[in-house]
N, CA, C, O and the ligand as a Tripos MOL2 file, in Angstrom:
@<TRIPOS>MOLECULE
protein
  289   287    73     0     0
PROTEIN
NO_CHARGES

@<TRIPOS>ATOM
      1 N         122.9550    1.7210 -128.1590 N.3       1 MET1
      2 CA        121.9940    2.3590 -129.2810 C.3       1 MET1
      3 C         120.6050    2.1590 -128.9700 C.2       1 MET1
      4 O         120.2840    0.9870 -128.7730 O.2       1 MET1
      5 N         119.7650    2.9780 -128.8880 N.am      2 PHE2
      6 CA        118.2350    2.7030 -128.8150 C.3       2 PHE2
      7 C         117.4750    2.6960 -130.1050 C.2       2 PHE2
      8 O         117.7180    3.5520 -130.9560 O.2       2 PHE2
      9 N         116.6220    1.8270 -130.2820 N.am      3 SER3
     10 CA        115.7960    1.9860 -131.5090 C.3       3 SER3
     11 C         114.7550    2.8710 -131.4350 C.2       3 SER3
     12 O         114.3820    3.2840 -130.3370 O.2       3 SER3
     13 N         114.1850    3.2510 -132.5570 N.am      4 GLU4
     14 CA        113.1690    4.2960 -132.5010 C.3       4 GLU4
     15 C         111.9690    3.8400 -131.6050 C.2       4 GLU4
     16 O         111.3110    4.6520 -130.9550 O.2       4 GLU4
     17 N         111.7090    2.4300 -131.6060 N.am      5 GLY5
     18 CA        110.5060    2.0320 -130.7250 C.3       5 GLY5
     19 C         110.6920    1.9940 -129.2750 C.2       5 GLY5
     20 O         109.7170    1.9640 -128.5230 O.2       5 GLY5
     21 N         111.9360    1.9960 -128.8320 N.am      6 GLU6
     22 CA        112.2750    2.1150 -127.2990 C.3       6 GLU6
     23 C         112.0380    3.5330 -126.7390 C.2       6 GLU6
     24 O         111.7490    3.7240 -125.5580 O.2       6 GLU6
     25 N         112.1760    4.5170 -127.6500 N.am      7 LEU7
     26 CA        112.2510    5.9540 -127.2830 C.3       7 LEU7
     27 C         110.8400    6.4200 -127.0700 C.2       7 LEU7
     28 O         110.6340    7.4280 -126.3930 O.2       7 LEU7
     29 N         109.8980    5.7700 -127.5890 N.am      8 THR8
     30 CA        108.4100    6.2970 -127.6090 C.3       8 THR8
     31 C         107.8410    5.5440 -126.3110 C.2       8 THR8
     32 O         107.9870    4.3580 -126.0180 O.2       8 THR8
     33 N         107.2130    6.4590 -125.6720 N.am      9 GLN9
     34 CA        106.5590    5.8980 -124.1930 C.3       9 GLN9
     35 C         105.1570    5.7880 -124.5720 C.2       9 GLN9
     36 O         104.6610    6.5170 -125.4310 O.2       9 GLN9
     37 N         104.3520    4.6680 -123.7910 N.am     10 PRO10
     38 CA        102.8640    4.8950 -124.1660 C.3      10 PRO10
     39 C         102.2340    6.0260 -123.3060 C.2      10 PRO10
     40 O         102.6200    6.3200 -122.1750 O.2      10 PRO10
     41 N         101.3350    6.5560 -123.9010 N.am     11 VAL11
     42 CA        100.5410    7.6320 -123.4830 C.3      11 VAL11
     43 C          99.8640    7.0050 -122.1410 C.2      11 VAL11
     44 O          99.3410    5.8970 -122.2620 O.2      11 VAL11
     45 N          99.8440    7.5450 -121.0710 N.am     12 PRO12
     46 CA         98.8200    7.1560 -119.9190 C.3      12 PRO12
     47 C          97.4550    7.4360 -119.9320 C.2      12 PRO12
     48 O          97.0890    8.5950 -120.1240 O.2      12 PRO12
     49 N          96.6670    6.5580 -119.7600 N.am     13 VAL13
     50 CA         94.9990    6.7780 -119.8960 C.3      13 VAL13
     51 C          94.6680    7.4120 -118.6060 C.2      13 VAL13
     52 O          94.9120    6.8860 -117.5200 O.2      13 VAL13
     53 N          94.1110    8.5460 -118.7610 N.am     14 ASN14
     54 CA         93.8050    9.3690 -117.5810 C.3      14 ASN14
     55 C          92.0980    9.0740 -117.7420 C.2      14 ASN14
     56 O          91.3090    9.6480 -118.4930 O.2      14 ASN14
     57 N          91.8440    7.9980 -116.7800 N.am     15 SER15
     58 CA         90.4100    7.8520 -117.0130 C.3      15 SER15
     59 C          89.6490    8.4340 -115.8080 C.2      15 SER15
     60 O          88.4290    8.3050 -115.7110 O.2      15 SER15
     61 N          90.5240    9.1900 -114.7330 N.am     16 GLY16
     62 CA         89.9500    9.8980 -113.6760 C.3      16 GLY16
     63 C          89.0650   10.9600 -113.9190 C.2      16 GLY16
     64 O          88.0260   11.1260 -113.2810 O.2      16 GLY16
     65 N          89.4370   11.6460 -114.7860 N.am     17 SER17
     66 CA         88.8090   12.9010 -115.5050 C.3      17 SER17
     67 C          87.7770   12.7670 -116.5340 C.2      17 SER17
     68 O          87.2460   13.7820 -116.9850 O.2      17 SER17
     69 N          87.4750   11.6990 -116.9090 N.am     18 ALA18
     70 CA         86.7450   11.4360 -117.8850 C.3      18 ALA18
     71 C          85.2950   11.8370 -117.5750 C.2      18 ALA18
     72 O          84.9480   11.5620 -116.4260 O.2      18 ALA18
     73 N          84.3460   12.4460 -118.3760 N.am     19 PRO19
     74 CA         83.1300   12.9940 -118.2630 C.3      19 PRO19
     75 C          82.1020   11.8870 -117.8590 C.2      19 PRO19
     76 O          82.1920   10.7330 -118.2780 O.2      19 PRO19
     77 N          81.1210   12.3190 -117.0190 N.am     20 ILE20
     78 CA         80.0840   11.0870 -116.7750 C.3      20 ILE20
     79 C          79.2890   10.7330 -118.0660 C.2      20 ILE20
     80 O          78.8500   11.7190 -118.6580 O.2      20 ILE20
     81 N          79.0310    9.5790 -118.5930 N.am     21 PRO21
     82 CA         78.3300    9.2920 -119.8280 C.3      21 PRO21
     83 C          76.7920    9.7060 -119.4660 C.2      21 PRO21
     84 O          76.3190    9.6240 -118.3330 O.2      21 PRO21
     85 N          76.2100   10.0890 -120.4310 N.am     22 GLY22
     86 CA         74.9870   10.7150 -120.3750 C.3      22 GLY22
     87 C          74.0120    9.6390 -119.7330 C.2      22 GLY22
     88 O          73.1860   10.0590 -118.9220 O.2      22 GLY22
     89 N          74.0400    8.3920 -120.0080 N.am     23 CYS23
     90 CA         73.3110    7.1690 -119.7140 C.3      23 CYS23
     91 C          73.5310    7.0110 -118.1280 C.2      23 CYS23
     92 O          72.5910    6.6490 -117.4210 O.2      23 CYS23
     93 N          74.5590    7.2390 -117.6910 N.am     24 VAL24
     94 CA         74.8820    7.0110 -116.1600 C.3      24 VAL24
     95 C          74.1470    8.1790 -115.5290 C.2      24 VAL24
     96 O          73.3720    8.0140 -114.5860 O.2      24 VAL24
     97 N          74.4090    9.3840 -116.0760 N.am     25 GLU25
     98 CA         73.8240   10.6060 -115.3480 C.3      25 GLU25
     99 C          72.3580   10.4380 -115.2830 C.2      25 GLU25
    100 O          71.7900   10.6690 -114.2160 O.2      25 GLU25
    101 N          71.6660   10.0450 -116.3560 N.am     26 ARG26
    102 CA         70.2960    9.8440 -116.3860 C.3      26 ARG26
    103 C          69.7440    8.8200 -115.5010 C.2      26 ARG26
    104 O          68.6180    8.9950 -115.0350 O.2      26 ARG26
    105 N          70.4210    7.7560 -115.2150 N.am     27 ALA27
    106 CA         70.2720    6.7010 -114.4420 C.3      27 ALA27
    107 C          70.3250    7.4670 -112.8280 C.2      27 ALA27
    108 O          69.3530    7.2610 -112.1020 O.2      27 ALA27
    109 N          71.2280    8.1550 -112.4100 N.am     28 GLU28
    110 CA         71.4260    8.7380 -111.2470 C.3      28 GLU28
    111 C          70.2590    9.7680 -111.1300 C.2      28 GLU28
    112 O          69.6890    9.8770 -110.0440 O.2      28 GLU28
    113 N          69.8310   10.6220 -112.3260 N.am     29 MET29
    114 CA         68.8450   11.4010 -112.0650 C.3      29 MET29
    115 C          67.4330   10.6610 -111.5430 C.2      29 MET29
    116 O          66.7020   10.9840 -110.6070 O.2      29 MET29
    117 N          67.3190    9.5320 -112.5050 N.am     30 ARG30
    118 CA         66.0250    9.0800 -112.0980 C.3      30 ARG30
    119 C          65.9670    8.4220 -110.8390 C.2      30 ARG30
    120 O          64.8520    8.3000 -110.3320 O.2      30 ARG30
    121 N          67.1150    7.9030 -110.1430 N.am     31 SER31
    122 CA         67.1300    7.3910 -108.6770 C.3      31 SER31
    123 C          66.9650    8.7710 -107.7210 C.2      31 SER31
    124 O          66.4160    8.7970 -106.6190 O.2      31 SER31
    125 N          67.5230    9.8050 -108.3590 N.am     32 VAL32
    126 CA         67.3110   10.9620 -107.1840 C.3      32 VAL32
    127 C          65.7360   11.2940 -107.3150 C.2      32 VAL32
    128 O          65.0570   11.4760 -106.3040 O.2      32 VAL32
    129 N          65.2340   11.3570 -108.5200 N.am     33 LEU33
    130 CA         63.8610   11.6810 -108.7010 C.3      33 LEU33
    131 C          62.8770   10.6410 -107.7820 C.2      33 LEU33
    132 O          61.9000   10.9940 -107.1220 O.2      33 LEU33
    133 N          63.3400    9.4390 -107.9080 N.am     34 LEU34
    134 CA         62.5070    8.2330 -107.1320 C.3      34 LEU34
    135 C          62.5710    8.3970 -105.6530 C.2      34 LEU34
    136 O          61.7310    7.9770 -104.8570 O.2      34 LEU34
    137 N          63.7550    9.1140 -105.3480 N.am     35 ARG35
    138 CA         63.8350    9.1480 -103.9040 C.3      35 ARG35
    139 C          63.3810   10.3260 -103.2100 C.2      35 ARG35
    140 O          63.1310   10.3320 -102.0050 O.2      35 ARG35
    141 N          63.2620   11.4590 -104.0760 N.am     36 HIS36
    142 CA         62.7850   12.8480 -103.5810 C.3      36 HIS36
    143 C          61.2150   12.8680 -103.7830 C.2      36 HIS36
    144 O          60.7080   13.5790 -104.6500 O.2      36 HIS36
    145 N          60.5430   12.1420 -103.0310 N.am     37 VAL37
    146 CA         58.9640   12.2850 -103.3100 C.3      37 VAL37
    147 C          58.3800   13.1490 -101.9790 C.2      37 VAL37
    148 O          58.7020   12.9950 -100.8000 O.2      37 VAL37
    149 N          57.5980   13.9260 -102.4460 N.am     38 VAL38
    150 CA         56.8620   15.0360 -101.4680 C.3      38 VAL38
    151 C          55.6750   14.2430 -100.8930 C.2      38 VAL38
    152 O          54.7930   13.7620 -101.6040 O.2      38 VAL38
    153 N          55.7180   14.1470  -99.5900 N.am     39 GLU39
    154 CA         54.6240   13.6820  -98.9270 C.3      39 GLU39
    155 C          54.2690   14.3920  -97.6320 C.2      39 GLU39
    156 O          55.0950   14.5950  -96.7420 O.2      39 GLU39
    157 N          53.0450   14.7450  -97.5800 N.am     40 GLY40
    158 CA         52.3550   15.6880  -96.6090 C.3      40 GLY40
    159 C          53.2310   17.0290  -96.3050 C.2      40 GLY40
    160 O          53.4900   17.4010  -95.1610 O.2      40 GLY40
    161 N          53.6590   17.7190  -97.5130 N.am     41 GLY41
    162 CA         54.2040   18.8810  -97.5150 C.3      41 GLY41
    163 C          55.6970   19.1930  -97.4260 C.2      41 GLY41
    164 O          56.2140   20.2940  -97.6160 O.2      41 GLY41
    165 N          56.3620   17.9430  -97.0770 N.am     42 THR42
    166 CA         57.8460   17.8450  -97.2670 C.3      42 THR42
    167 C          58.4300   16.8930  -97.9470 C.2      42 THR42
    168 O          57.7240   15.8920  -98.0680 O.2      42 THR42
    169 N          59.4300   16.8410  -98.4200 N.am     43 CYS43
    170 CA         60.0660   15.7620  -99.2600 C.3      43 CYS43
    171 C          60.5730   14.8060  -98.3340 C.2      43 CYS43
    172 O          61.1570   15.2090  -97.3270 O.2      43 CYS43
    173 N          60.4250   13.6170  -98.5450 N.am     44 ARG44
    174 CA         60.5690   12.2440  -97.6740 C.3      44 ARG44
    175 C          62.0330   12.0090  -97.7810 C.2      44 ARG44
    176 O          62.4940   11.2100  -96.9660 O.2      44 ARG44
    177 N          63.0570   12.6890  -98.8490 N.am     45 SER45
    178 CA         64.4330   12.3710  -98.6280 C.3      45 SER45
    179 C          65.2060   13.5910  -98.1550 C.2      45 SER45
    180 O          66.2900   13.4460  -97.5900 O.2      45 SER45
    181 N          64.7480   14.6230  -98.3400 N.am     46 CYS46
    182 CA         65.6880   15.8380  -98.0980 C.3      46 CYS46
    183 C          64.8100   16.6640  -97.2290 C.2      46 CYS46
    184 O          65.3850   17.6980  -96.8900 O.2      46 CYS46
    185 N          63.5610   16.5430  -96.7420 N.am     47 GLY47
    186 CA         62.6690   17.2700  -95.8940 C.3      47 GLY47
    187 C          62.5500   18.7910  -96.3660 C.2      47 GLY47
    188 O          62.3350   19.6310  -95.4920 O.2      47 GLY47
    189 N          62.6600   19.1420  -97.5230 N.am     48 ASN48
    190 CA         62.3340   20.3570  -98.1090 C.3      48 ASN48
    191 C          61.0480   20.3730  -98.5480 C.2      48 ASN48
    192 O          60.4680   19.3560  -98.9280 O.2      48 ASN48
    193 N          60.4270   21.7610  -98.5160 N.am     49 PRO49
    194 CA         59.1760   21.8910  -99.1640 C.3      49 PRO49
    195 C          58.8510   21.7510 -100.6540 C.2      49 PRO49
    196 O          59.8860   22.0360 -101.2570 O.2      49 PRO49
    197 N          58.1410   21.5240 -101.2840 N.am     50 PRO50
    198 CA         57.9200   21.4570 -102.6510 C.3      50 PRO50
    199 C          57.8320   22.8700 -103.1550 C.2      50 PRO50
    200 O          57.3760   23.7510 -102.4250 O.2      50 PRO50
    201 N          58.2370   23.1120 -104.3330 N.am     51 ASP51
    202 CA         57.8360   24.6140 -105.0560 C.3      51 ASP51
    203 C          56.5900   24.5130 -105.8190 C.2      51 ASP51
    204 O          55.8280   23.5600 -105.6510 O.2      51 ASP51
    205 N          56.3590   25.4260 -106.6220 N.am     52 HIS52
    206 CA         55.3470   25.3130 -107.3960 C.3      52 HIS52
    207 C          54.9340   24.1730 -108.3730 C.2      52 HIS52
    208 O          53.7950   23.9430 -108.7780 O.2      52 HIS52
    209 N          56.0310   23.5330 -108.6590 N.am     53 THR53
    210 CA         55.8770   22.4850 -109.6470 C.3      53 THR53
    211 C          55.6310   21.1950 -108.6740 C.2      53 THR53
    212 O          55.4690   20.0990 -109.2100 O.2      53 THR53
    213 N          55.6040   21.3000 -107.4080 N.am     54 GLY54
    214 CA         55.1360   20.0140 -106.7350 C.3      54 GLY54
    215 C          56.4590   19.1820 -106.2460 C.2      54 GLY54
    216 O          56.3560   18.3900 -105.3090 O.2      54 GLY54
    217 N          57.7240   19.3960 -106.9250 N.am     55 TYR55
    218 CA         58.6380   18.7650 -106.5560 C.3      55 TYR55
    219 C          59.6190   19.8270 -105.5130 C.2      55 TYR55
    220 O          59.6320   21.0570 -105.4740 O.2      55 TYR55
    221 N          60.3880   18.8480 -104.7330 N.am     56 CYS56
    222 CA         61.4590   19.5560 -103.8780 C.3      56 CYS56
    223 C          62.3740   20.0350 -105.0240 C.2      56 CYS56
    224 O          62.1810   19.7350 -106.2020 O.2      56 CYS56
    225 N          63.5280   20.9110 -104.5160 N.am     57 PHE57
    226 CA         64.5670   21.4990 -105.3130 C.3      57 PHE57
    227 C          65.1250   20.4290 -106.0030 C.2      57 PHE57
    228 O          65.1440   20.4840 -107.2320 O.2      57 PHE57
    229 N          65.6730   19.2750 -105.3090 N.am     58 ALA58
    230 CA         66.6420   18.1770 -105.8450 C.3      58 ALA58
    231 C          65.5850   17.5140 -107.0260 C.2      58 ALA58
    232 O          65.8850   17.2980 -108.2000 O.2      58 ALA58
    233 N          64.5220   17.3070 -106.4980 N.am     59 GLY59
    234 CA         63.6010   16.5870 -107.4590 C.3      59 GLY59
    235 C          63.0970   17.1270 -108.6180 C.2      59 GLY59
    236 O          62.7740   16.4640 -109.6040 O.2      59 GLY59
    237 N          63.0200   18.3960 -108.5050 N.am     60 ARG60
    238 CA         62.6780   19.2900 -110.0860 C.3      60 ARG60
    239 C          63.8920   19.4450 -110.6770 C.2      60 ARG60
    240 O          63.8730   19.6300 -111.8930 O.2      60 ARG60
    241 N          65.1360   19.4100 -110.0220 N.am     61 VAL61
    242 CA         66.4510   19.4470 -110.8830 C.3      61 VAL61
    243 C          66.5610   18.1980 -111.5710 C.2      61 VAL61
    244 O          66.9850   18.2130 -112.7260 O.2      61 VAL61
    245 N          66.2370   17.1070 -111.0230 N.am     62 ALA62
    246 CA         66.3830   15.7560 -111.4520 C.3      62 ALA62
    247 C          65.2360   15.4140 -112.5740 C.2      62 ALA62
    248 O          65.4370   14.5790 -113.4560 O.2      62 ALA62
    249 N          64.0550   16.1220 -112.4510 N.am     63 TYR63
    250 CA         63.0370   15.8020 -113.3510 C.3      63 TYR63
    251 C          63.4460   16.5790 -114.5660 C.2      63 TYR63
    252 O          63.3720   16.0520 -115.6760 O.2      63 TYR63
    253 N          63.9130   17.9240 -114.3930 N.am     64 GLU64
    254 CA         64.0460   18.7450 -115.6830 C.3      64 GLU64
    255 C          65.1940   18.3380 -116.5320 C.2      64 GLU64
    256 O          65.1570   18.5090 -117.7500 O.2      64 GLU64
    257 N          66.3960   17.7100 -115.8240 N.am     65 ARG65
    258 CA         67.4380   17.0810 -116.6020 C.3      65 ARG65
    259 C          66.8230   16.0400 -117.3750 C.2      65 ARG65
    260 O          66.9470   15.9720 -118.5980 O.2      65 ARG65
    261 N          66.0390   15.0750 -116.5530 N.am     66 LEU66
    262 CA         65.2940   13.9790 -117.5610 C.3      66 LEU66
    263 C          64.6670   14.3560 -118.6830 C.2      66 LEU66
    264 O          64.7350   13.6490 -119.6890 O.2      66 LEU66
    265 N          63.9400   15.5760 -118.6620 N.am     67 ALA67
    266 CA         62.8120   16.0000 -119.3310 C.3      67 ALA67
    267 C          63.6420   16.5300 -120.7110 C.2      67 ALA67
    268 O          63.2980   16.2190 -121.8510 O.2      67 ALA67
    269 N          64.7920   17.3830 -120.3890 N.am     68 THR68
    270 CA         65.2640   18.0110 -121.4730 C.3      68 THR68
    271 C          66.4280   17.1700 -122.0620 C.2      68 THR68
    272 O          66.7650   17.5560 -123.1810 O.2      68 THR68
    273 N          67.0110   16.2800 -121.6490 N.am     69 ASP69
    274 CA         68.2400   15.5540 -121.9580 C.3      69 ASP69
    275 C          67.8900   14.2210 -122.5400 C.2      69 ASP69
    276 O          68.7540   13.4390 -122.9360 O.2      69 ASP69
    277 N          66.5380   13.9640 -122.5880 N.am     70 TRP70
    278 CA         66.2240   12.8430 -123.3360 C.3      70 TRP70
    279 C          66.5010   12.5000 -124.6850 C.2      70 TRP70
    280 O          66.0810   13.1480 -125.6440 O.2      70 TRP70
    281 N          67.2990   11.3490 -124.7740 N.am     71 PRO71
    282 CA         67.9460   11.2230 -126.1310 C.3      71 PRO71
    283 C          66.9380   11.2240 -127.3160 C.2      71 PRO71
    284 O          67.1640   11.7370 -128.4120 O.2      71 PRO71
    285 N          65.7760   10.5710 -126.9460 N.am     72 HIS72
    286 CA         64.6350   10.1750 -128.1250 C.3      72 HIS72
    287 C          63.8600   11.0550 -128.5950 C.2      72 HIS72
    288 O          63.0330   10.7530 -129.4550 O.2      72 HIS72
    289 ZN         63.9190   16.1790 -101.7630 Zn       73 ZN73
@<TRIPOS>BOND
     1     1     2 1
     2     2     3 1
     3     3     4 2
     4     3     5 am
     5     5     6 1
     6     6     7 1
     7     7     8 2
     8     7     9 am
     9     9    10 1
    10    10    11 1
    11    11    12 2
    12    11    13 am
    13    13    14 1
    14    14    15 1
    15    15    16 2
    16    15    17 am
    17    17    18 1
    18    18    19 1
    19    19    20 2
    20    19    21 am
    21    21    22 1
    22    22    23 1
    23    23    24 2
    24    23    25 am
    25    25    26 1
    26    26    27 1
    27    27    28 2
    28    27    29 am
    29    29    30 1
    30    30    31 1
    31    31    32 2
    32    31    33 am
    33    33    34 1
    34    34    35 1
    35    35    36 2
    36    35    37 am
    37    37    38 1
    38    38    39 1
    39    39    40 2
    40    39    41 am
    41    41    42 1
    42    42    43 1
    43    43    44 2
    44    43    45 am
    45    45    46 1
    46    46    47 1
    47    47    48 2
    48    47    49 am
    49    49    50 1
    50    50    51 1
    51    51    52 2
    52    51    53 am
    53    53    54 1
    54    54    55 1
    55    55    56 2
    56    55    57 am
    57    57    58 1
    58    58    59 1
    59    59    60 2
    60    59    61 am
    61    61    62 1
    62    62    63 1
    63    63    64 2
    64    63    65 am
    65    65    66 1
    66    66    67 1
    67    67    68 2
    68    67    69 am
    69    69    70 1
    70    70    71 1
    71    71    72 2
    72    71    73 am
    73    73    74 1
    74    74    75 1
    75    75    76 2
    76    75    77 am
    77    77    78 1
    78    78    79 1
    79    79    80 2
    80    79    81 am
    81    81    82 1
    82    82    83 1
    83    83    84 2
    84    83    85 am
    85    85    86 1
    86    86    87 1
    87    87    88 2
    88    87    89 am
    89    89    90 1
    90    90    91 1
    91    91    92 2
    92    91    93 am
    93    93    94 1
    94    94    95 1
    95    95    96 2
    96    95    97 am
    97    97    98 1
    98    98    99 1
    99    99   100 2
   100    99   101 am
   101   101   102 1
   102   102   103 1
   103   103   104 2
   104   103   105 am
   105   105   106 1
   106   106   107 1
   107   107   108 2
   108   107   109 am
   109   109   110 1
   110   110   111 1
   111   111   112 2
   112   111   113 am
   113   113   114 1
   114   114   115 1
   115   115   116 2
   116   115   117 am
   117   117   118 1
   118   118   119 1
   119   119   120 2
   120   119   121 am
   121   121   122 1
   122   122   123 1
   123   123   124 2
   124   123   125 am
   125   125   126 1
   126   126   127 1
   127   127   128 2
   128   127   129 am
   129   129   130 1
   130   130   131 1
   131   131   132 2
   132   131   133 am
   133   133   134 1
   134   134   135 1
   135   135   136 2
   136   135   137 am
   137   137   138 1
   138   138   139 1
   139   139   140 2
   140   139   141 am
   141   141   142 1
   142   142   143 1
   143   143   144 2
   144   143   145 am
   145   145   146 1
   146   146   147 1
   147   147   148 2
   148   147   149 am
   149   149   150 1
   150   150   151 1
   151   151   152 2
   152   151   153 am
   153   153   154 1
   154   154   155 1
   155   155   156 2
   156   155   157 am
   157   157   158 1
   158   158   159 1
   159   159   160 2
   160   159   161 am
   161   161   162 1
   162   162   163 1
   163   163   164 2
   164   163   165 am
   165   165   166 1
   166   166   167 1
   167   167   168 2
   168   167   169 am
   169   169   170 1
   170   170   171 1
   171   171   172 2
   172   171   173 am
   173   173   174 1
   174   174   175 1
   175   175   176 2
   176   175   177 am
   177   177   178 1
   178   178   179 1
   179   179   180 2
   180   179   181 am
   181   181   182 1
   182   182   183 1
   183   183   184 2
   184   183   185 am
   185   185   186 1
   186   186   187 1
   187   187   188 2
   188   187   189 am
   189   189   190 1
   190   190   191 1
   191   191   192 2
   192   191   193 am
   193   193   194 1
   194   194   195 1
   195   195   196 2
   196   195   197 am
   197   197   198 1
   198   198   199 1
   199   199   200 2
   200   199   201 am
   201   201   202 1
   202   202   203 1
   203   203   204 2
   204   203   205 am
   205   205   206 1
   206   206   207 1
   207   207   208 2
   208   207   209 am
   209   209   210 1
   210   210   211 1
   211   211   212 2
   212   211   213 am
   213   213   214 1
   214   214   215 1
   215   215   216 2
   216   215   217 am
   217   217   218 1
   218   218   219 1
   219   219   220 2
   220   219   221 am
   221   221   222 1
   222   222   223 1
   223   223   224 2
   224   223   225 am
   225   225   226 1
   226   226   227 1
   227   227   228 2
   228   227   229 am
   229   229   230 1
   230   230   231 1
   231   231   232 2
   232   231   233 am
   233   233   234 1
   234   234   235 1
   235   235   236 2
   236   235   237 am
   237   237   238 1
   238   238   239 1
   239   239   240 2
   240   239   241 am
   241   241   242 1
   242   242   243 1
   243   243   244 2
   244   243   245 am
   245   245   246 1
   246   246   247 1
   247   247   248 2
   248   247   249 am
   249   249   250 1
   250   250   251 1
   251   251   252 2
   252   251   253 am
   253   253   254 1
   254   254   255 1
   255   255   256 2
   256   255   257 am
   257   257   258 1
   258   258   259 1
   259   259   260 2
   260   259   261 am
   261   261   262 1
   262   262   263 1
   263   263   264 2
   264   263   265 am
   265   265   266 1
   266   266   267 1
   267   267   268 2
   268   267   269 am
   269   269   270 1
   270   270   271 1
   271   271   272 2
   272   271   273 am
   273   273   274 1
   274   274   275 1
   275   275   276 2
   276   275   277 am
   277   277   278 1
   278   278   279 1
   279   279   280 2
   280   279   281 am
   281   281   282 1
   282   282   283 1
   283   283   284 2
   284   283   285 am
   285   285   286 1
   286   286   287 1
   287   287   288 2
@<TRIPOS>SUBSTRUCTURE
     1 MET1         2 RESIDUE 1 A MET
     2 PHE2         6 RESIDUE 1 A PHE
     3 SER3        10 RESIDUE 1 A SER
     4 GLU4        14 RESIDUE 1 A GLU
     5 GLY5        18 RESIDUE 1 A GLY
     6 GLU6        22 RESIDUE 1 A GLU
     7 LEU7        26 RESIDUE 1 A LEU
     8 THR8        30 RESIDUE 1 A THR
     9 GLN9        34 RESIDUE 1 A GLN
    10 PRO10       38 RESIDUE 1 A PRO
    11 VAL11       42 RESIDUE 1 A VAL
    12 PRO12       46 RESIDUE 1 A PRO
    13 VAL13       50 RESIDUE 1 A VAL
    14 ASN14       54 RESIDUE 1 A ASN
    15 SER15       58 RESIDUE 1 A SER
    16 GLY16       62 RESIDUE 1 A GLY
    17 SER17       66 RESIDUE 1 A SER
    18 ALA18       70 RESIDUE 1 A ALA
    19 PRO19       74 RESIDUE 1 A PRO
    20 ILE20       78 RESIDUE 1 A ILE
    21 PRO21       82 RESIDUE 1 A PRO
    22 GLY22       86 RESIDUE 1 A GLY
    23 CYS23       90 RESIDUE 1 A CYS
    24 VAL24       94 RESIDUE 1 A VAL
    25 GLU25       98 RESIDUE 1 A GLU
    26 ARG26      102 RESIDUE 1 A ARG
    27 ALA27      106 RESIDUE 1 A ALA
    28 GLU28      110 RESIDUE 1 A GLU
    29 MET29      114 RESIDUE 1 A MET
    30 ARG30      118 RESIDUE 1 A ARG
    31 SER31      122 RESIDUE 1 A SER
    32 VAL32      126 RESIDUE 1 A VAL
    33 LEU33      130 RESIDUE 1 A LEU
    34 LEU34      134 RESIDUE 1 A LEU
    35 ARG35      138 RESIDUE 1 A ARG
    36 HIS36      142 RESIDUE 1 A HIS
    37 VAL37      146 RESIDUE 1 A VAL
    38 VAL38      150 RESIDUE 1 A VAL
    39 GLU39      154 RESIDUE 1 A GLU
    40 GLY40      158 RESIDUE 1 A GLY
    41 GLY41      162 RESIDUE 1 A GLY
    42 THR42      166 RESIDUE 1 A THR
    43 CYS43      170 RESIDUE 1 A CYS
    44 ARG44      174 RESIDUE 1 A ARG
    45 SER45      178 RESIDUE 1 A SER
    46 CYS46      182 RESIDUE 1 A CYS
    47 GLY47      186 RESIDUE 1 A GLY
    48 ASN48      190 RESIDUE 1 A ASN
    49 PRO49      194 RESIDUE 1 A PRO
    50 PRO50      198 RESIDUE 1 A PRO
    51 ASP51      202 RESIDUE 1 A ASP
    52 HIS52      206 RESIDUE 1 A HIS
    53 THR53      210 RESIDUE 1 A THR
    54 GLY54      214 RESIDUE 1 A GLY
    55 TYR55      218 RESIDUE 1 A TYR
    56 CYS56      222 RESIDUE 1 A CYS
    57 PHE57      226 RESIDUE 1 A PHE
    58 ALA58      230 RESIDUE 1 A ALA
    59 GLY59      234 RESIDUE 1 A GLY
    60 ARG60      238 RESIDUE 1 A ARG
    61 VAL61      242 RESIDUE 1 A VAL
    62 ALA62      246 RESIDUE 1 A ALA
    63 TYR63      250 RESIDUE 1 A TYR
    64 GLU64      254 RESIDUE 1 A GLU
    65 ARG65      258 RESIDUE 1 A ARG
    66 LEU66      262 RESIDUE 1 A LEU
    67 ALA67      266 RESIDUE 1 A ALA
    68 THR68      270 RESIDUE 1 A THR
    69 ASP69      274 RESIDUE 1 A ASP
    70 TRP70      278 RESIDUE 1 A TRP
    71 PRO71      282 RESIDUE 1 A PRO
    72 HIS72      286 RESIDUE 1 A HIS
    73 ZN73       289 GROUP 0 **** ****
């Protein structure tokens, strides 16, 4: 005979699909922004020319994420 406790299995923790915490994403965006510096008409990291904002595409995306998602 099984007791009630032996029939219940622990639920496996699926940490692989957990969303990225906001603080981790902001740190990543900040590092992207620091790498993508436009010098002499092209980005130092990806080589793309800047758009009207003065950032390359990757740099501008990172900048806008930092500007809009800041928690304070
Ligand atoms: Zn770039």
